[in-house]
C-alpha positions as CSV (number, residue, x, y, z in Angstrom):
1,M,212.0,41.0,185.4
2,T,209.3,41.9,183.4
3,A,210.3,44.7,180.8
4,L,207.6,47.7,180.6
5,P,204.5,47.2,179.0
6,N,203.9,49.7,175.7
7,I,203.4,52.7,177.9
8,G,204.0,54.7,174.9
9,A,207.2,56.8,174.3
10,P,206.8,60.1,176.2
11,A,206.1,58.0,179.3
12,T,208.9,55.1,178.9
13,R,211.4,57.6,178.8
14,A,210.3,59.9,182.4
15,L,210.4,55.7,183.6
16,T,213.8,54.9,182.3
17,S,214.8,58.5,183.4
18,E,214.5,57.6,187.1
19,G,215.5,53.8,186.9
20,I,212.2,52.6,185.9
21,T,213.2,50.0,183.3
22,T,211.0,46.8,184.3
23,L,207.1,46.3,185.9
24,E,208.8,45.0,189.0
25,S,210.6,48.2,189.5
26,V,207.2,50.0,189.1
27,A,206.0,47.8,191.9
28,G,204.9,49.5,195.2
29,R,205.8,53.5,193.6
30,P,202.8,55.5,194.3
31,A,200.8,56.6,191.8
32,R,200.8,60.0,192.5
33,R,204.9,60.4,192.0
34,L,204.9,58.6,188.9
35,L,202.1,60.9,187.3
36,A,204.3,64.1,188.8
37,L,206.8,63.2,186.1
38,H,206.3,64.6,182.3
39,G,205.2,62.1,179.7
40,V,203.6,59.8,182.5
41,G,199.8,60.6,182.3
42,P,195.9,58.5,183.5
43,R,196.6,55.6,180.5
44,A,200.0,54.6,181.6
45,I,199.2,54.6,185.5
46,R,196.8,52.2,183.8
47,I,198.0,49.9,181.2
48,L,201.1,49.7,184.7
49,T,198.1,49.0,187.0
50,E,196.9,46.4,184.5
51,A,200.8,44.8,183.9
52,L,200.9,44.7,187.7
53,E,197.6,42.5,188.5
54,F,198.4,39.7,185.2
55,L,201.8,39.9,186.8
56,D,200.5,39.3,190.6
57,L,198.3,36.6,189.1
58,A,200.9,34.7,187.1
59,L,202.8,34.5,189.9
60,E,199.7,32.8,191.7
61,L,199.3,30.5,189.4
62,L,202.6,29.3,189.2
63,E,203.6,29.3,193.0
64,G,200.0,27.9,192.6
65,L,201.1,24.2,190.8
66,L,204.3,24.2,192.5
67,E,202.0,24.0,195.1
68,V,199.4,20.9,194.1
69,Q,202.7,20.0,192.6
70,R,204.3,19.7,196.4
71,I,201.1,18.6,197.6
72,R,200.5,15.4,194.7
73,G,204.7,14.6,195.6
74,R,205.9,14.8,192.7
75,G,209.3,16.8,191.1
76,H,210.1,18.1,194.5
77,G,208.4,21.6,193.8
78,Q,209.9,21.6,190.4
79,L,207.3,22.5,187.9
80,C,206.6,19.7,185.0
81,L,204.5,20.2,182.0
82,A,204.8,17.6,180.7
């Protein structure tokens, strides 16, 4: 699980009070509902969106590396960075 990025104390408190404590728990929630929370503004939404996009890209890169290793027959799907 990925911690929430630095979105400011009011926004973090607002999300935490709703049980949203990780970046993954933000995924799929409508921005308009998050914006309705006192303390969550456009800046927090932008930072959360960028972090989710980065996380998705990081996961895609990791999956791509694993696929390359499977194709090469090394590591049987395990990531080896040696």
